[in-house]
C-alpha positions in Angstrom: -40.3 70.5 73.7 -43.7 72.1 73.5 -45.1 74.0 76.4 -48.7 73.9 75.3 -48.8 77.5 74.2 -47.7 77.0 70.7 -49.1 79.5 68.2 -50.9 77.8 65.3 -52.1 79.4 62.0 -55.8 78.7 61.3 -58.4 80.1 59.0 -60.9 82.2 60.9 -64.3 80.7 61.2 -66.2 83.7 62.4 -64.3 86.7 61.0 -64.2 85.8 57.3 -64.8 87.6 54.1 -64.0 84.8 51.7 -62.2 81.9 53.3 -60.9 83.3 56.6 -57.3 83.4 55.5 -56.6 87.1 56.2 -58.4 87.1 59.5 -56.5 84.0 60.6 -53.2 85.5 59.5 -54.0 88.7 61.3 -54.9 86.8 64.5 -51.6 84.9 64.2 -49.5 88.1 64.0 -51.8 90.0 66.3 -52.9 92.9 64.0 -56.2 94.1 62.7 -57.7 91.9 59.9 -58.4 95.0 57.8 -54.7 95.7 57.5 -54.0 92.2 56.2 -56.9 92.4 53.8 -55.7 95.7 52.4 -52.2 94.3 52.0 -53.5 91.3 50.1 -55.6 93.6 47.8 -52.6 95.9 47.2 -50.4 92.9 46.5 -52.9 91.7 43.9 -52.9 95.0 42.1 -49.1 95.2 42.3 -48.8 92.1 40.2 -47.3 89.9 42.8 -48.1 86.3 43.6 -50.6 87.3 46.3 -53.5 85.7 44.5 -51.7 82.4 44.3 -50.5 82.6 47.9 -54.1 83.2 49.0 -55.3 80.2 47.1 -52.6 77.9 48.5 -53.3 79.1 52.0 -57.0 78.6 51.5 -56.3 74.9 50.7 -53.4 74.2 53.1 -54.2 76.1 56.3 -56.8 74.3 58.4 -60.0 75.9 59.7 -60.2 77.1 63.3 -61.8 74.5 65.6 
């Protein structure tokens, strides 16, 4: 049963650098967007699948209303 306070993941509309994925994810987990952005950049340099995860999230996660 939903109580109306369900947390949803959205791409940020007003705090975006590229597509709002990092800012939306930061808002979802309640941390500073700069930390999430740095983690994504470090993940890209570390050779992980961060780039592909970002692209998938950019296409799948809806924009904030």
